[in-house]
C-alpha positions in Angstrom: -2.3 91.4 -29.3 -3.0 89.2 -32.3 -0.4 87.2 -34.0 1.1 88.4 -37.0 0.2 87.2 -40.0 2.3 84.4 -41.8 3.2 85.1 -45.3 1.9 82.6 -48.0 5.7 81.1 -48.6 5.9 80.6 -45.0 2.6 78.8 -44.6 2.4 75.4 -43.6 -0.3 74.1 -46.1 0.8 70.8 -47.0 0.6 67.9 -45.0 2.8 64.5 -45.5 1.5 61.3 -44.1 4.0 58.7 -42.8 3.4 55.3 -41.6 5.6 54.0 -38.6 5.6 50.8 -36.5 5.1 51.1 -32.9 8.8 51.3 -32.0 9.5 54.0 -34.5 6.6 56.0 -33.1 7.8 55.4 -29.4 11.0 56.6 -30.2 9.8 59.8 -32.3 7.5 60.6 -29.1 10.6 60.0 -26.6 12.8 62.4 -28.2 9.9 64.8 -28.6 9.0 64.7 -25.1 13.1 65.0 -24.3 13.3 68.1 -26.4 9.9 69.7 -25.0 8.5 70.1 -28.8 5.7 68.3 -30.6 6.7 65.2 -32.9 5.9 67.2 -35.9 8.2 69.4 -35.1 11.0 67.0 -34.2 10.1 65.0 -37.6 10.4 68.2 -39.6 13.4 69.5 -38.3 14.6 66.0 -39.1 13.5 65.7 -42.7 14.4 69.5 -43.5 17.9 70.3 -41.6 19.2 66.7 -41.5 19.6 66.3 -37.8 17.3 66.1 -34.7 16.8 69.5 -32.7 18.9 69.6 -29.5 17.3 68.9 -26.5 17.6 71.7 -23.7 20.3 71.8 -21.6 19.3 71.3 -17.9 20.4 73.8 -15.3 22.5 71.1 -13.5 24.5 70.6 -16.7 25.1 74.1 -17.5 26.3 74.6 -13.7 28.5 71.6 -14.1 30.3 72.6 -17.2 31.0 76.3 -15.5 32.4 74.5 -12.5 34.5 72.2 -14.7 35.7 74.9 -16.6 36.9 76.6 -13.5 38.6 73.7 -12.3 40.2 73.2 -15.8 41.7 76.8 -15.4 42.7 76.1 -11.5 44.4 72.9 -12.8 46.4 74.2 -15.6 47.8 77.2 -13.5 48.7 74.4 -10.5 50.4 72.2 -13.2 52.4 75.2 -14.4 53.7 75.7 -10.7 54.1 71.9 -10.1 56.2 71.7 -12.9 58.7 74.4 -11.6 59.5 71.9 -8.7 57.8 74.2 -6.2 54.9 72.9 -4.3 54.0 74.9 -1.5 51.6 74.4 1.6 49.2 77.1 -0.2 48.8 74.9 -3.6 48.5 71.6 -1.3 45.5 73.6 0.2 44.1 74.4 -3.6 44.5 70.7 -4.4 42.3 69.7 -1.5 39.9 72.4 -2.3 39.6 71.2 -5.8 39.0 67.6 -4.4 36.2 68.8 -2.5 34.7 70.5 -5.7 35.3 67.3 -7.7 33.5 65.1 -5.1 30.9 67.7 -4.8 30.1 67.5 -8.8 30.2 63.9 -8.8 27.2 63.9 -5.9 25.4 66.6 -8.1 25.6 64.1 -11.3 24.6 61.1 -9.4 21.5 62.7 -8.1 20.7 64.8 -11.5 18.5 61.6 -12.8 16.0 62.9 -10.0 16.1 66.6 -11.4 12.9 68.4 -12.8 14.8 70.5 -15.1 15.0 67.7 -17.5 
């Protein structure tokens, strides 16, 4: 199936030449690689929208965010219960589970530098 035709208003037919030093070009190329986009797209978004495109969120970051949100909900419930002055053995076990989850997240974040999802 052929690509749809682009209207003449949306066609990119004008060119802009920009001179950069090596450090500026290296910075642009590094950010483009991080975003998974060509440098021209990164530069165009910066010029037209006033901001750089957002880099994709790695799978580990998304999973970590979800887990932290769950832990936050649990902590809120536990805090309410603890403020009543009642700390039951069940509450203590839940706190231990939360501590294990926090340790697991810490390990995941520490090893994320080797992630291939970035």
